[in-house]
N, C-alpha and C positions, 0 to 999 in steps of 0.2 A: 356320783350321784347316783340316790336308790331310784329304784324303780324300773321300768322296761326301756331301753334306748335304742333305735333304730338311726344308723347315721349312714346317709348315703347309699340305701339297699336297691338293689337293682338285679332282676332277672329275666333272662334271655334265653329263648329257645333258638338257637341257630341265629338267623338275622331278626326274627319276630322279637320285641321286647314286651315283655309282660306287666315289669314293674319297673319304672325308673327314680331314681334319686330321690327315696323317701327316706324322708327326716323326721322321726316323732321321739316325743319323751311323754310316756304313759304312766301316771303316778300310781302308786299302791293303793289298793283298796277301791279302785274306781271301774264303773261298768263302762266299756267304750265299745261304741259300735262304728265300723267300717260299713261307710254307706255308699252306695255307688250302683249304677246300672248293671248290667250283666256285661263280661267282658272288661272290665275296668282293671281287674287283677286283685280284688279285693281277698279273694279266696286262695290266690298265691302268695300273696303277702302273708295271710295267716298261717299258711302251709310251711313257711320260711321260718318263721316264729315258732314253729311247733317243731323244726326239723325235718319235717317230710319233704321238703325240697331245697336243695341246695342254693347258697348265695352266688350269684354271677358275681357281685361287686359289694362294697361294704360292710358294716358290720351290725350285729346285734350285740346289745350286753345288758345283763340283769344285775342290778345291784353294783356294777361296776366291774363283774367279771364278763369277758367275752365267750360268749358261748354259740358263737355265729355257725361256727363248725363242730360244734358238741352233738353227739348220734341223739335222735329222738327220746330214746329210753332213759337218756341219764339226766335229760333237762328237768324232770320231775313237773312235767305240765299236764294237765287234764283236757281230753277232747272230746267233745260230742259232735260226728259226723252229721252231714246232713241225712243220710241214711240211716243214723244211730247205730247202724254195726252191732246189735245187739246180736248174742249166741244163740238161735232159736231153740238149739237141743238143751239147753240148760234151764234152769229155775229163774225166779227173780233173785233169789239170795246167792245161786252160783253164779251168776253175771256180775254182780256187786261185787262178790269176793274175787273175782278173777285177777283183777293186777294186784291184789295183796297176794295172791297164791303166787304169782310171777315173782315177786320180791321176796318169798321166802318167809312170809310173815305167819306164826303158828294158827294153826286150826282155831283155837281157841280165841285168839286175837282177831282172827278174821269174822268169826261168828259174833263177836261182842261188836266189832266197826260195822257189819251188816245190820244189827239190830238198831244200832245208833243212826245209820243213815235212813233205814227204813220208816223210823220213828221221824226224822227230819223230812221227809216228802211223804209222808202220812199214808204209806203200804202198809203197815206192820202185818196185817195180815194175810198177804200175798207173797212170804218169803218161799214157800214152796210150789207156787204156782208157775205154771210154764210160761215163756215171756209171749209166745205164740197166742195165748188166752188173754191177753192184757187189752186194755184199749189204748187208741194212738196216744192219748194224753198221758197214761200210765206209762207206755213204753218209754215215753218221752223223759219222765221224773228218773225211770230207773236207769237210762243212759247218763243222767247229769249224776245221778247218785254214785255209778259208777266211776266216773270220771273224777269226782273227788273222792273217791274212797282213800287212797293214799296221800292226803293231805298234800296235793300240787301245791306251788305258789303261784301258778296262774291257770285259770280255767280257759278253754277257747272254743267257742261256738260256731259252727259254720253252718248259717242258714238251719238251725235246730226246729224251728217251727213251720218251715216251707210246707210241709204236707199234711198239716193241718186244719179243719174246717175253721173258719172265720170265727166262729164264737169260741170255740175253745184254745183256739190261737192267742185271743184277748185274754183267757184266763191264764193261760201259761205263761203269758208276758209279765203278767202281775205275781206271778210263782216266783218265776224266773230271778225278777229283780229282788223281791224279798227275801229268798233264798241267799242271793248274793250278798245284800246288806247284811243279814246277820251272819253269815261267815265273814264277811269282809275280805273277801277273794278279788282279788285282780282279776277281771274277766273282759276277755275281747270277743267280742259279736261279728258276725259278720252279716248284714243283710242288705237288700236292695230296696225292703219297705220304709218309706220314709215316715211313715206314722209309727212304725215299731220304733226305729232308731229313735225319733224326736220324744218319747214318752217312755223311754226305758232307760236311755243312755246319759252318764254325767258327761261324757264328751263324746263327740261326735267328729268323727274322721270322714270327709267327703272324699271320694277318689273317682277320678274321670280321668280318660284318656292315659290311665296305667300310672299316673301320678296323685299326689295328694292336692286337691284344690282348696281345702279349708280346714282348718282343727278350730273347734271351740266347743263350749255347751251347746244345747239345743236352742235357746234363745237367744245366743249370738249367732249362730247359723241362718237363723229364722230372720232376724231384725237386721243384719249387717253382712248378708252373703258377699263375699269376697269378690265374686266374679259372675260374668253372665251365666255361666257354666252351674254355678251354686244355685243362683236364683232360679234357674228353670227347672233344675232338679228336685229343687225342695217345693216349688210351687210357682208355675206359670204367673201366677194372679198377680205377682208384683213384680213384674216387667212390662215396661211401658215404652212404645218408641218415642224419643225425642229428638229436638234440634238444638245444639248448642247457638245461643244467641250472644254469649260473651258477658264479662262483667258477672258472671255467676250465674246468669239465668237461662234456661231453658224453654224451649215452646212446646207443650203437648197438643196432640191433635185435637182441633176443635175447642182449645181451653186458650186462656189467656197466657202470656208468659209468667213464669215463676220463679224465684231466687233459689237456689240449690245450696245446700251446707255443703263445705268443702269435707273429704275424706277424714281429715284430721280433728274436725269438729265435733 
């Protein structure tokens, strides 16, 4: 089976459980959002996929190959950290070229790839500018360009927009989505922002209490939450106290009994 597959993935720190029994199949070319509250395990799960955290149990496979214990630098995944982790003493071009330099790519090919990526992110005139002189949105674009410089199989984004103001954040959401679709690269993005996940993702993975609560498209998650946790996290407006009356009927406060469809309907 192609794509990224996680089977019974777990992470423990001593007696504390950070991720419990995660089973996912993430198809190629999709933008997937790991959505959940702080401390639910979404970043830990992303770091296990990246190879930055060891597995306590389970398997991670990519296109049928077990990569669960493959070192991070051999997985050919691109990653944008929450802090962006750009090198302040380097120029824009040097930052983007850095992963290519580590792989022994010739200087001519490095330069060609940097120019190509700068055109893609529309920062052609800034190749020699220090990253310390860039705006927040420009740094974000450079971090993404560096992450995809070596043609990674998967792009991993760990809350990359959390430090941006609201207006710039919305603009970057559109840019990331358009870039992902243009490159057709499988992308996994961690966020705690429900609106961000629901507007950007092809697939939303809702995590809570260190496990997967529901997987589906944004519209499936919104219209058919799997449980109270998902319904409450996505939006408390769709939760109502009710009393079971039997025969498929429920009573709502201040209202007459109404008939409910079964879950299978």
